[in-house]
matplotlib code that plots the C-alpha trace (Angstrom):
import matplotlib.pyplot as plt

x = [-27.7, -25.7, -25.6, -29.2, -30.0, -27.2, -29.2, -32.8, -31.9, -30.0, -33.6, -35.6, -32.4, -33.2, -37.1, -36.6, -34.3, -36.8, -39.9, -38.8, -41.8, -44.0, -41.7, -41.6, -38.1, -37.6, -36.2, -37.6, -37.3, -39.4, -40.0, -41.5, -43.6, -42.4, -43.4, -43.6, -46.5, -45.1, -43.3, -40.0, -38.1, -35.8, -33.1, -35.6, -38.7, -41.3, -41.8, -45.6, -44.9, -43.7, -43.9, -43.4, -40.4, -39.6, -37.6, -36.3, -36.2, -35.0, -34.2, -35.5, -38.6, -39.9, -42.9, -44.4, -47.8, -49.8, -53.1, -54.4, -55.3, -52.7, -48.8, -46.4, -44.8, -41.3, -39.7, -36.6, -34.3, -32.6, -35.5, -35.0, -37.4, -37.5, -39.3, -38.9, -39.9, -40.3, -40.5, -41.5, -40.2, -41.1, -41.5, -41.1, -37.7, -36.6, -35.0, -36.9, -35.7, -35.7, -34.3, -34.6, -33.9, -32.8, -32.9, -31.8, -32.5, -32.7, -36.3, -37.4, -41.6, -43.4, -46.9, -49.4, -51.5, -54.4, -55.3, -58.1, -60.8, -61.1, -57.8, -55.7, -54.5, -54.7, -54.2, -53.9, -51.4, -50.9, -48.5, -45.8, -41.8, -39.0, -36.3, -33.4, -31.0, -28.3, -27.6, -29.5, -28.9, -30.3, -29.5, -30.9, -30.8, -31.3, -32.3, -32.6, -34.6, -31.9, -30.1, -27.1, -26.9, -26.0, -27.8, -26.3, -26.6, -25.7, -25.5, -25.4, -25.7, -28.4, -27.9, -26.5, -30.3, -32.4, -33.1, -31.7, -34.7, -38.2, -41.3, -44.1, -47.4, -47.9, -50.6, -50.8, -52.8, -50.8, -51.2, -49.3, -49.2, -47.4, -45.5, -44.6, -44.8, -42.4, -41.6, -44.1, -44.2, -45.3, -46.6, -46.9, -48.7, -48.4, -48.3, -46.3, -46.3, -43.6, -45.7, -42.4, -40.3, -37.2, -35.8, -34.8, -36.8, -34.3, -35.0, -35.7, -32.7, -30.3, -28.1, -25.8, -25.5, -21.7, -22.3, -25.4, -24.3, -27.4, -29.5, -32.1, -34.1, -36.5, -39.6, -41.7, -40.9, -43.1, -42.5, -45.3, -44.5, -46.3, -44.7, -45.1, -42.6, -42.2, -40.4, -39.6, -40.7, -38.8, -41.6, -39.8, -42.4, -46.3, -48.7, -51.3]
y = [119.6, 119.8, 123.3, 123.7, 120.8, 123.0, 126.0, 124.7, 123.1, 126.1, 128.1, 125.4, 125.8, 129.7, 129.6, 127.3, 129.7, 132.6, 131.2, 128.8, 129.4, 127.6, 124.8, 121.1, 119.1, 115.3, 112.2, 109.6, 106.2, 104.0, 101.8, 101.9, 100.1, 101.7, 100.9, 102.7, 104.1, 103.3, 101.2, 99.1, 97.5, 94.8, 93.5, 95.5, 93.6, 95.9, 94.1, 93.8, 91.9, 95.0, 94.3, 96.9, 96.0, 97.1, 100.0, 102.4, 106.0, 108.0, 111.7, 115.0, 116.7, 120.0, 121.6, 125.1, 126.1, 128.3, 128.2, 126.2, 123.2, 124.0, 123.7, 124.0, 120.1, 118.7, 115.5, 115.6, 113.1, 109.9, 108.4, 105.3, 104.2, 101.1, 98.6, 94.8, 92.3, 89.0, 88.5, 84.8, 83.8, 86.2, 83.5, 79.4, 78.0, 82.2, 83.5, 85.1, 88.2, 89.4, 91.8, 95.2, 98.5, 100.6, 104.7, 106.7, 110.5, 112.9, 114.1, 116.8, 117.2, 120.5, 119.9, 121.7, 119.4, 120.0, 118.7, 116.4, 116.5, 118.3, 117.0, 116.8, 113.2, 112.6, 114.6, 114.8, 116.7, 117.1, 119.1, 118.7, 117.4, 117.1, 114.3, 115.0, 112.0, 110.4, 106.8, 103.8, 101.1, 97.7, 94.3, 92.1, 87.8, 86.3, 82.4, 79.9, 77.5, 75.0, 73.3, 73.7, 77.4, 78.8, 82.2, 85.5, 88.1, 92.2, 95.2, 98.0, 102.1, 104.3, 107.6, 109.0, 108.1, 110.2, 113.2, 115.5, 116.1, 115.2, 116.4, 115.0, 114.8, 113.3, 113.2, 111.1, 110.7, 110.1, 110.4, 112.7, 111.2, 113.0, 110.7, 114.6, 118.1, 118.3, 114.7, 112.8, 109.9, 110.6, 108.0, 108.8, 107.1, 108.8, 108.0, 109.8, 110.0, 111.4, 114.1, 114.0, 111.2, 109.7, 109.9, 112.8, 113.9, 113.2, 110.4, 107.3, 106.6, 103.3, 102.0, 99.1, 96.2, 94.8, 90.7, 90.8, 92.7, 94.5, 98.0, 98.0, 100.8, 102.5, 104.3, 106.9, 105.9, 107.6, 106.4, 105.6, 104.7, 103.9, 104.9, 104.3, 106.1, 106.4, 109.6, 111.2, 115.3, 117.6, 120.8, 124.0, 125.5, 124.3, 125.3, 127.0]
z = [-0.1, 3.0, 3.0, 2.3, 5.1, 7.4, 7.0, 7.3, 10.9, 12.1, 11.2, 13.1, 16.0, 15.6, 16.2, 19.4, 21.0, 20.6, 21.3, 23.7, 26.3, 24.4, 22.7, 23.2, 21.9, 21.3, 20.2, 17.8, 16.3, 14.4, 11.4, 8.0, 5.7, 2.0, -1.4, -5.1, -7.7, -10.6, -12.7, -12.0, -14.9, -14.2, -16.7, -19.5, -18.1, -16.3, -13.1, -11.5, -8.2, -6.5, -2.7, 0.3, 2.8, 6.3, 6.9, 10.0, 10.6, 13.4, 14.5, 16.8, 17.2, 17.6, 18.3, 18.5, 20.1, 17.6, 19.5, 22.3, 19.8, 17.2, 16.8, 14.5, 14.3, 12.8, 13.1, 10.6, 10.8, 8.7, 6.8, 4.5, 1.7, -0.8, -2.3, -3.3, -6.5, -7.1, -10.8, -12.1, -15.6, -18.2, -20.8, -20.8, -19.8, -19.1, -15.8, -13.1, -11.0, -7.9, -5.7, -3.2, -3.7, -0.8, -1.1, 2.2, 3.0, 5.1, 5.7, 6.6, 6.9, 8.0, 9.2, 11.6, 14.7, 15.9, 19.2, 19.7, 22.2, 25.8, 27.0, 23.6, 24.1, 20.6, 17.9, 13.9, 12.1, 7.8, 5.7, 3.3, 3.5, 1.3, 1.3, 0.2, -1.3, 1.0, -1.6, -3.3, -4.5, -5.7, -4.6, -7.4, -8.5, -11.5, -11.0, -14.3, -14.1, -15.5, -12.2, -14.0, -14.0, -10.9, -9.9, -10.4, -7.9, -9.0, -6.5, -8.4, -7.1, -8.3, -6.5, -9.9, -11.7, -9.2, -8.0, -4.9, -3.7, -3.4, -2.6, -1.1, 1.4, 4.9, 7.1, 10.7, 13.8, 17.5, 21.4, 23.2, 26.7, 29.7, 32.3, 34.1, 33.8, 31.6, 29.9, 27.4, 25.5, 21.3, 19.7, 15.9, 13.1, 9.2, 5.5, 3.6, -0.4, -2.7, -5.2, -7.3, -9.0, -7.7, -10.6, -12.6, -15.2, -18.3, -20.5, -19.4, -16.9, -17.2, -15.4, -16.9, -15.4, -16.3, -14.9, -17.9, -20.4, -20.4, -19.5, -17.0, -16.0, -13.4, -14.4, -12.6, -9.3, -6.4, -2.8, -0.4, 3.1, 6.0, 9.0, 13.0, 15.6, 18.9, 20.5, 23.7, 24.2, 26.8, 27.5, 28.0, 29.5, 29.9, 27.8, 29.0]

ax = plt.figure().add_subplot(projection="3d")
ax.plot(x, y, z, "-o")
ax.set_aspect("equal")
plt.show()
């Protein structure tokens, strides 16, 4: 994964060197609201109250003009995904479960950006991305209705159960505001949806919860993220 990531970044930099006459570069940072499409099993029970969590991302921006309105645009970098669940009692007098899943990736999107209106202050973009896994863990809590039984917290690393990469679709809108001839402020809102499962395509992937002496598993998890980011770009040469 590391070699592939280095190679992709190398190709991007090589492209910039070759086509610097119409290229902009920059940095960005932002937050995203991440959740899942799929079924999550906690301690042998399928949870139904899966919710989104706030995550962060940051990275670098590249843009190369193909025509006056159409550009190649990519914003590779560090990207977090995940979700939380809050499942009430599964049966009368039974325990309740809650927790948060955190998955960290290196995200490599490839999109086409279309400038809108005469001044092209606003744009629409769409494309695909590959996310390469860095780490994944689950922090959860088991609570009992009996006050004499203390709640239990667990922390499990599940990186080995996940695919090393996932493929997805991205679309978004944004505004490109010139602050000077060379410096632009970029505001971007996008939606990212995994098209492949986070889990390996083996039989249902299980991890052992040593504290509770029970198996738990995750099934058919596909992340979805609503992303907001701000960036600063430097234009190597004004577009004609």
